[in-house]
C-alpha positions in Angstrom: -14.3 2.6 12.5 -11.4 0.5 11.3 -8.7 -0.2 13.8 -5.2 0.9 13.2 -2.3 -0.8 14.9 1.4 -0.9 14.5 3.4 -4.1 14.2 6.9 -4.4 15.5 8.7 -2.8 18.4 10.5 0.1 16.8 9.1 3.6 17.3 7.2 4.8 14.3 9.4 8.0 14.0 12.5 5.9 13.4 11.3 2.6 12.1 12.2 1.9 8.5 9.2 2.2 6.2 7.8 -1.2 5.1 7.6 0.0 1.5 11.4 -0.4 1.1 12.1 3.2 0.0 14.8 3.5 2.8 13.2 6.3 4.8 11.7 6.3 8.3 8.0 5.2 8.2 6.8 8.5 9.8 8.4 10.6 7.0 7.6 8.2 4.1 4.2 6.3 3.9 3.2 7.4 7.4 2.6 10.9 6.0 0.1 9.5 3.5 -1.5 7.2 6.1 -2.0 10.2 8.3 -3.5 12.3 5.5 -0.7 14.8 5.5 0.1 14.2 1.8 -1.2 12.4 -1.2 0.7 9.9 -3.3 2.3 11.7 -6.3 2.4 8.6 -8.5 0.8 5.3 -8.9 3.9 3.6 -7.6 4.0 5.8 -4.6 0.4 4.8 -3.9 1.2 1.1 -4.4 4.1 1.4 -1.9 1.9 3.2 0.6 -0.8 0.6 0.3 1.7 -2.2 0.9 2.9 -0.3 4.0 -0.7 0.0 5.2 -1.1 -3.7 4.9 2.1 -4.1 6.8 1.1 -1.8 9.7 -2.6 -2.8 9.7 -4.1 0.5 8.6 -7.4 -0.6 7.1 -8.8 2.9 7.1 -6.1 4.1 4.7 -6.6 1.0 2.5 -10.3 1.8 2.2 -9.6 5.6 1.6 -7.1 4.8 -1.2 -9.4 2.3 -3.0 -11.5 3.4 -6.0 -15.1 4.2 -5.0 -16.5 1.8 -7.7 -14.4 -1.3 -6.5 -13.9 -0.6 -2.8 -15.4 -3.1 -0.4 -17.7 -1.9 2.4 -15.2 -3.1 5.0 -11.9 -4.8 5.2 -10.6 -7.2 7.8 -6.9 -8.1 7.8 -5.6 -11.4 9.0 -3.4 -10.7 12.1 -1.4 -13.9 11.4 -0.5 -12.6 7.9 2.7 -10.4 8.2 3.8 -8.5 5.1 7.6 -8.3 5.1 9.0 -6.9 1.9 7.9 -5.3 -1.4 9.5 -5.6 -4.8 8.4 -3.3 -7.6 8.7 -5.4 -10.8 7.6 -2.7 -13.3 5.4 0.3 -13.9 3.4 1.6 -16.9 2.4 5.2 -16.8 1.1 6.4 -13.5 3.3 9.5 -13.3 2.7 13.1 -12.3 0.7 14.0 -15.4 -1.0 10.7 -16.1 -4.6 9.8 -15.1 -4.1 6.0 -15.1 -1.2 3.6 -14.6 -0.3 0.1 -13.4 2.3 -1.4 -11.1 3.6 -5.0 -11.2 4.9 -6.1 -7.8 5.9 -9.0 -5.6 4.9 -8.8 -2.0 6.6 -11.1 0.5 4.8 -12.2 3.7 4.9 -14.8 6.5 1.9 -16.6 7.6 2.0 -19.3 10.3 5.7 -19.0 10.3 6.0 -19.9 6.6 7.2 -17.5 3.9 5.1 -16.7 0.8 4.8 -14.3 -2.0 1.9 -12.5 -3.8 2.6 -11.3 -7.3 0.1 -8.9 -8.8 -0.3 -6.3 -11.6 -2.4 -3.6 -10.1 -4.3 -0.8 -11.9 -4.5 2.7 -10.5 -6.5 5.8 -11.7 -7.0 9.3 -10.5 -10.3 9.9 -8.7 -11.0 13.5 -7.7 -7.4 14.3 -8.5 -5.9 11.6 -6.2 -4.4 8.3 -7.1 -6.5 5.3 -6.0 -6.3 1.6 -6.4 -8.7 0.3 -9.0 -8.2 -3.5 -9.3 -5.7 -6.2 -10.3 -5.2 -7.2 -13.9 -5.9 -10.9 -14.5 -2.9 -13.2 -15.0 
């Protein structure tokens, strides 16, 4: 079973959600990570997946990955710390859509040095739920 661990010292009930939505983690992406709710849109899923990377929740990352592209396992680098998410744009992925994409820039620190990852991710509904499909090529 994948390990789940929290990074940072603040209590999960009051700590700001890593996704940047401005809500406490427990009431924001934490609800999705715990399985209490599903992401309503592709962007909400993108934000929840970024937060899962930030808190080290590999189980959620695997659950929210399309069955056709999901790896068997996932190991996160503990020295890679995701720090901030910028949504650059979305295409479809709303309440009544079955597919959509989200362009984003994710900021991180690794070995004390800052970096960014820019990606255009595709999302689809699988069994009625939004899941990550893959990244569009540059």
